C-alpha atoms as one frame of an Amber mdcrd trajectory, in Angstrom:
protein
  23.343  11.286  -1.858  21.737   8.469   0.126  23.590   5.160  -0.502  20.903
   2.915   0.932  18.117   1.751  -1.361  15.046   3.967  -0.941  11.390   3.005
  -0.483   8.394   5.319  -0.552   5.353   3.956   1.243   2.058   5.799   0.897
  -0.330   5.828   3.826   2.440   4.626   6.139   1.423   6.158   9.467  -0.473
   3.127  10.662  -1.391  -0.494   9.998   0.133  -2.368   7.098   1.982   0.765
   5.834   3.677   1.299   9.231   4.650  -2.381   9.570   6.089  -2.240   6.000
   8.193   0.820   6.908   9.696  -1.051   9.828  10.302  -4.206   7.779  12.080
  -2.327   4.972  14.181  -0.429   7.519  15.313  -3.785   9.014  16.495  -4.767
   5.539  18.615  -1.588   5.221  16.281   0.638   3.236  15.946   4.411   3.741
  12.239   5.060   4.114   9.987   7.851   3.019   6.846   7.754   5.110   3.869
   9.397   3.414   0.835  10.376   5.464  -2.314  12.365   4.848  -3.311  13.769
   8.245  -1.845  11.994  11.274   1.591  13.621  11.568   2.108  12.424  15.140
   1.766   8.751  14.112   3.944   9.234  11.103   6.694  10.754  13.166   6.400
   7.900  15.655   7.040   5.398  12.871   9.955   7.535  11.533  11.528   7.491
  14.975  11.307   3.676  15.048  12.910   3.508  11.611  15.733   5.829  12.653
  16.236   3.681  15.750  17.066   0.812  13.434  19.871   2.863  11.960  18.573
   4.040   8.612  17.269   7.339   7.291  13.554   8.174   7.602  11.645  11.191
   6.470   7.897  11.984   6.707   6.099  13.782   3.887   2.489  14.921   4.067
   0.433  14.555   0.902  -3.062  13.479  -0.128  -1.984  11.086  -2.874  -5.324
  11.189  -4.595  -4.521  14.822  -5.557  -2.167  15.203  -8.531  -0.640  18.497
  -7.382   0.209  17.013  -3.989   1.654  13.894  -5.576   3.981  15.997  -7.635
   5.034  17.804  -4.475   5.553  14.459  -2.668   7.881  13.167  -5.334   9.769
  16.436  -5.524  10.429  16.006  -1.781  11.653  12.451  -2.416  14.084  13.876
  -4.931  15.248  16.515  -2.516  15.500  14.302   0.612  16.800  11.016  -0.888
  18.026  11.731  -4.382  16.598   8.539  -5.857  13.762   5.943  -5.549  14.054
   2.202  -5.799  10.741   0.904  -4.500   7.202   2.279  -4.337   4.533   0.701
  -2.111   1.030   1.889  -3.116  -0.591   1.320   0.237  -2.792   4.394   0.911
  -6.504   3.589   0.958  -9.780   4.291   2.664 -12.725   2.281   3.735 -16.176
   3.744   4.400 -18.916   2.452   6.809 -20.535  -0.832   5.843 -23.701  -0.534
   3.716 -25.266  -2.140   0.618 -25.010  -0.270  -2.760 -28.621   0.908  -2.417
 -27.512   3.230   0.401 -24.351   4.592  -1.286 -24.155   7.976  -2.931 -21.823
   9.221  -5.671 -19.735  11.268  -3.273 -18.772   8.257  -1.249 -18.105   6.047
  -4.273 -15.954   8.693  -5.951 -13.942   9.368  -2.816 -13.169   5.672  -2.386
 -12.201   5.236  -6.027 -10.105   8.398  -6.235  -8.278   7.699  -2.964  -7.662
   3.986  -3.599  -7.191   3.910  -7.388  -6.186   7.307  -8.772  -3.506   7.581
  -6.090  -1.907   4.335  -7.295  -1.903   5.510 -10.889  -0.388   8.930 -10.103
   2.270   7.611  -7.741   3.267   4.775 -10.062   3.628   7.266 -12.913   5.959
   9.516 -10.892   7.954   6.554  -9.533   8.552   5.093 -12.996  10.049   8.451
 -14.073  12.635   8.078 -11.379  13.480   4.337 -11.663  16.230   4.879 -14.238
  18.085   1.667 -13.327  14.983  -0.461 -12.729  12.899  -0.752  -9.657   9.876
  -2.333  -8.057   6.265  -1.295  -7.408   4.090  -3.227  -5.004   0.344  -2.525
  -4.809  -1.597  -3.332  -1.666  -4.855  -4.717  -2.876  -7.281  -6.790  -0.838
  -8.983 -10.154  -0.713 -12.110  -8.090  -1.214 -11.161  -7.803  -4.888 -12.094
 -11.487  -5.193 -15.011 -11.724  -2.771 -16.699  -8.377  -3.712 -17.610  -7.620
  -0.069 -21.392  -7.775  -0.636 -23.577  -5.765   1.756 -20.520  -4.222   3.372
 -18.372  -2.173   0.935 -18.476  -3.238  -2.681 -17.089   0.202  -3.559 -13.847
  -0.660  -1.678 -13.796  -4.143  -3.244 -14.206  -2.610  -6.715 -11.342  -0.219
  -6.090  -9.100  -3.159  -5.191 -10.187  -4.983  -8.310  -9.098  -1.910 -10.286
  -5.684  -2.065  -8.532  -5.321  -5.688  -9.566  -5.913  -4.751 -13.223  -3.426
  -1.905 -12.882  -0.896  -4.361 -11.514  -1.147  -6.686 -14.522  -1.281  -4.000
 -17.161   1.460  -1.802 -15.732   3.734  -4.764 -15.101   3.662  -5.596 -18.849
   4.042  -1.978 -19.786   7.231  -1.312 -17.811   8.930  -4.705 -17.832  11.215
  -3.519 -20.611  12.398  -0.722 -18.307  13.515  -3.243 -15.703  10.627  -2.368
 -13.397   8.590  -5.032 -11.774   4.982  -4.535 -10.597   3.275  -6.956  -8.187
   0.574  -6.994  -5.569  -0.372  -8.403  -2.196  -3.996  -9.133  -1.343  -4.428
  -9.037   2.445  -7.491 -10.651   3.920  -8.652 -10.313   7.485  -5.851  -8.389
   9.076  -5.842  -6.765  12.516  -5.664  -3.060  11.604  -7.618   0.074  12.464
  -9.189   0.088   9.041 -12.023  -2.116  10.272 -12.959   0.610  12.731 -13.249
   2.929   9.744 -15.722   0.552   8.253 -17.803   0.676  11.423 -16.909  -2.750
  12.921 -13.675  -2.721  14.916 -14.120  -6.444  15.823 -14.818  -7.663  12.236
 -11.696  -9.878  12.154 -12.732 -11.732  15.284 -16.275 -12.136  14.029 -15.164
 -13.715  10.711 -11.910 -15.443  11.461 -13.517 -18.835  12.082 -14.483 -18.888
   8.422 -10.865 -18.982   7.357  -8.990 -22.290   6.841  -6.236 -21.099   9.141
  -8.835 -20.050  11.699  -7.278 -16.732  12.742  -6.742 -13.182  11.605  -3.461
 -11.987  10.175  -1.029  -9.297  11.333   0.352  -6.283   9.503   3.803  -7.746
   9.864   2.835 -10.851   7.918   1.572  -8.618   5.076   4.768  -6.486   5.246
   6.905  -9.644   4.813   5.071 -10.536   1.581   5.357  -6.929   0.322   9.116
  -6.987   0.963   9.583 -10.322  -0.779   7.894  -9.034  -3.961  10.010  -5.856
  -3.851  13.289  -7.654  -3.226  15.843  -9.308  -5.512  14.497 -12.692  -4.288
  11.496 -11.999  -6.567  13.596 -10.796  -9.518  11.752 -13.050 -12.017   8.318
 -12.193 -10.602   6.072  -9.515 -12.139   2.313  -9.102 -12.743   1.878 -11.519
  -9.814  -0.106 -11.660  -6.579   0.457 -13.021  -3.108  -2.736 -13.607  -1.076
  -2.085 -13.068   2.613  -5.517 -14.122   3.640  -5.429 -17.276   5.708  -6.634
 -19.487   2.888  -9.633 -17.291   1.914
């Protein structure tokens, strides 16, 4: 059996998820890297993790699909034998538009991918955290701003994750499981390209008190803190990594 603590990170082939995989590896965690489609990028991150000297495995799964989530966690059992930390990071962003232009297909895809996945993965993680554990949800500053005229569906999905964080934290505290969240703001990741504006951070960074965009590594550090023993008395809490937004 693996003796290192084990972290599962959903959507870990790029951006915040990938940076989080590297950060946890640097702290001695064995890392399960979940990805949906980009196997090459996932394997590249796994190679970096192994280069640090800890175990890394990649597991393909669409975490919005319950059957695939069950398969993912069965693979975690097989490959690692335990689970200490879950990072609910997988999420999608659709092209910018006001609600008047959105259809049900888009809205449902965003909500299912961003919210249902966190519910399903949290459920399966809790079943395996027999000696306590930690769940960290990757929300967004959009949960507070609403992202009007851009992607209020995405913002609403992150608002739902915030509510999940609070409710689930209170539900599983008696099991020794902590549930917290980070809310990144304008971070330099490829997700902005998915939204149709690759340069969005540079366009908006002057509006932030700190006057710059953030990095995935800065978000990863906050995620790790919440998951770690340093935050042992912290649950149902949030860290905004948003430059003062």
